[in-house]
C-alpha positions as CSV (number, residue, x, y, z in Angstrom):
1,M,31.6,17.5,-15.6
2,W,32.1,18.0,-19.4
3,D,29.0,19.5,-21.1
4,F,30.4,19.5,-24.6
5,K,30.3,16.9,-27.4
6,T,33.8,17.7,-28.6
7,P,36.7,15.9,-27.1
8,G,39.4,17.9,-25.2
9,I,38.6,17.8,-21.6
10,P,41.2,20.0,-19.8
11,D,43.8,17.9,-17.9
12,E,43.0,19.7,-14.7
13,N,39.4,18.3,-14.8
14,F,40.8,14.8,-14.2
15,E,41.9,13.4,-10.9
16,R,45.6,12.9,-11.1
17,A,48.3,10.8,-9.3
18,E,52.0,11.5,-9.4
19,K,53.2,8.2,-10.9
20,V,50.3,7.6,-13.2
21,P,50.6,9.0,-16.7
22,I,47.8,11.0,-18.4
23,T,47.5,11.5,-22.1
24,K,47.6,15.3,-22.4
25,E,44.5,17.1,-23.6
26,E,45.7,18.1,-27.1
27,V,47.3,14.7,-27.9
28,R,44.2,13.0,-26.5
29,T,42.0,15.0,-28.8
30,I,44.1,13.9,-31.8
31,Q,43.9,10.3,-30.8
32,I,40.1,10.4,-30.3
33,S,39.7,12.0,-33.7
34,K,41.9,9.4,-35.4
35,A,39.8,6.7,-33.7
36,R,36.6,8.0,-35.5
37,L,34.4,7.0,-32.6
38,K,30.6,6.9,-32.8
39,P,27.7,5.8,-30.6
40,G,27.4,2.1,-30.0
41,Q,31.0,1.1,-30.6
42,T,33.1,-1.1,-28.4
43,V,36.5,0.4,-27.6
44,Y,39.6,-0.9,-25.8
45,D,41.8,1.5,-24.0
46,V,45.0,-0.4,-23.5
47,G,47.3,1.1,-20.9
48,C,44.5,3.3,-19.6
49,G,46.7,5.2,-17.0
50,S,44.6,7.9,-15.5
51,G,41.6,7.0,-17.6
52,S,41.5,10.2,-19.7
53,I,41.2,8.3,-23.0
54,S,38.6,6.0,-21.5
55,V,36.5,8.9,-20.3
56,E,36.7,10.7,-23.6
57,A,35.9,7.5,-25.5
58,G,33.0,6.7,-23.2
59,L,31.4,10.1,-23.9
60,Q,31.8,9.6,-27.6
61,V,30.4,6.1,-27.8
62,E,27.5,7.1,-25.5
63,S,25.5,4.7,-23.3
64,S,24.9,2.4,-26.3
65,G,28.6,1.7,-26.6
66,K,31.2,0.5,-24.1
67,V,34.9,1.0,-23.2
68,L,37.1,-1.7,-21.8
69,A,40.0,0.0,-20.0
70,I,43.0,-2.2,-19.3
71,D,46.1,-1.6,-17.1
72,H,48.6,-3.7,-15.2
73,D,49.2,-0.9,-12.5
74,E,46.9,-1.0,-9.5
75,N,47.3,2.8,-9.1
76,A,46.2,3.4,-12.7
77,I,43.1,1.1,-12.1
78,E,42.2,3.1,-9.0
79,L,42.7,6.4,-10.7
80,T,40.7,5.4,-13.8
81,N,37.8,4.3,-11.5
82,K,37.9,7.7,-9.8
83,N,37.7,9.5,-13.1
84,I,34.9,7.3,-14.4
85,Q,33.0,8.2,-11.2
86,K,33.8,11.8,-11.5
87,F,32.4,12.0,-15.0
88,G,29.4,9.9,-14.1
89,L,30.0,7.2,-16.8
90,S,28.5,3.7,-16.6
91,N,29.7,2.4,-19.9
92,I,33.3,1.8,-19.0
93,S,34.6,-1.5,-17.5
94,V,38.1,-1.4,-15.9
95,I,40.2,-4.6,-16.2
96,F,43.3,-5.1,-14.1
97,G,46.1,-7.2,-15.6
98,D,48.5,-7.8,-18.4
99,A,47.0,-6.6,-21.6
100,K,48.6,-9.4,-23.6
101,E,46.7,-11.9,-21.5
102,K,43.4,-10.0,-21.0
103,I,42.9,-8.9,-24.7
104,Q,42.5,-12.6,-25.7
105,D,39.4,-13.0,-23.6
106,L,37.6,-9.8,-24.6
107,E,34.8,-9.4,-27.1
108,P,35.6,-8.0,-30.6
109,A,36.3,-4.3,-30.7
110,D,35.4,-1.5,-33.2
111,V,38.4,0.6,-32.0
112,I,41.5,-0.2,-30.0
113,I,43.5,2.7,-28.6
114,I,47.0,1.7,-27.3
115,G,48.9,3.9,-24.9
116,G,51.3,2.9,-22.2
117,T,52.3,-0.8,-22.6
118,G,55.4,-1.2,-20.6
119,G,57.4,-2.1,-23.7
120,D,54.9,-4.6,-25.1
121,T,53.4,-2.4,-27.8
122,R,54.5,-4.6,-30.7
123,D,53.0,-7.7,-29.2
124,I,49.8,-5.9,-28.3
125,V,49.4,-4.5,-31.8
126,E,49.8,-8.1,-33.1
127,L,47.1,-9.4,-30.7
128,S,44.8,-6.5,-31.6
129,E,44.6,-7.6,-35.2
130,N,42.5,-10.6,-34.3
131,K,40.3,-8.6,-31.9
132,L,39.4,-5.8,-34.3
133,K,36.3,-6.1,-36.4
134,S,36.8,-5.7,-40.2
135,G,36.9,-1.9,-40.8
136,G,37.9,-1.3,-37.2
137,R,40.4,1.3,-36.2
138,I,43.6,1.0,-34.2
139,V,45.3,4.1,-32.7
140,I,48.7,3.9,-31.1
141,G,50.4,6.8,-29.2
142,V,54.2,6.4,-28.9
143,I,57.0,8.6,-27.6
144,L,60.1,6.3,-28.3
145,I,61.6,6.1,-31.7
146,E,62.3,2.3,-31.2
147,T,58.6,1.7,-30.4
148,L,57.5,3.7,-33.5
149,Y,59.8,1.6,-35.7
150,S,58.6,-1.8,-34.2
151,V,54.9,-0.7,-34.6
152,L,55.4,0.3,-38.2
153,Q,57.1,-3.0,-38.9
154,I,54.3,-5.1,-37.5
155,L,51.5,-3.0,-39.1
156,D,53.2,-3.5,-42.4
157,K,53.0,-7.3,-41.9
158,L,49.4,-7.4,-40.6
159,Q,46.1,-6.8,-42.3
160,F,45.9,-3.0,-41.8
161,E,45.4,-0.3,-44.4
162,S,45.3,3.5,-44.5
163,I,48.2,3.7,-42.1
164,D,48.6,7.3,-41.0
165,I,51.5,8.7,-38.9
166,T,51.2,12.1,-37.2
167,Q,53.8,13.5,-35.0
168,V,52.8,16.4,-32.7
169,T,54.7,18.7,-30.5
170,I,52.6,20.8,-28.2
171,S,53.7,24.0,-26.5
172,K,51.7,25.4,-23.7
173,S,51.9,29.0,-22.4
174,R,53.2,30.0,-19.0
175,K,53.1,33.5,-17.5
176,T,56.4,34.9,-16.4
177,S,57.2,38.2,-14.6
178,T,57.8,39.8,-18.0
179,G,55.3,38.2,-20.3
180,T,54.2,34.8,-21.6
181,M,56.5,32.1,-22.8
182,M,55.8,28.9,-24.6
183,L,57.1,25.6,-23.1
184,A,57.4,22.6,-25.4
185,R,56.3,19.2,-24.3
186,N,57.8,15.9,-25.6
187,P,56.8,15.0,-29.2
188,V,54.2,12.2,-29.5
189,T,53.7,10.2,-32.6
190,V,50.1,9.0,-33.2
191,I,49.8,6.0,-35.6
192,S,46.4,5.1,-36.8
193,A,45.2,2.4,-39.3
194,T,42.1,0.5,-40.4
195,R,41.7,-3.3,-40.2
196,V,41.1,-4.9,-43.6
């Protein structure tokens, strides 16, 4: 259980599966802060993977808000459900299917957080514009340069303002026989913007 109001649940607190990605603790914390969550909001977690973003968002929007977690991988759906149960949250709904199809049927959102999309990030960002309430936030985590470029192109054409790009490279310590070394993880670029 997480007894703190701040985001940043340690990765080891989540149930994990070998082929299901997790947004790492420090990157997740940045994404949650860029989302500017508050109680009562409706949040989409697109490409929910392990459900770590869904859990963190669910805690932030509290019981008056809701999180809609979407993934096309059955293993991710199963793992997200396990993590929701582990953290005792009842304000998260898990949706199995292609986000490009499922988003169209969802209620409007205050915040849309986009993670793994199987290469459909640009299309999902485009669809998200019509699902975000005015003043709503979009947060996109990308690791590929090509995805970053395509997202910036589409955000420039759509009705978004205050576009912020933050690239982070996290290094974590590991004990060795002679001391402590820092091991770098892959850089992640977090793009956030507000819907006009």
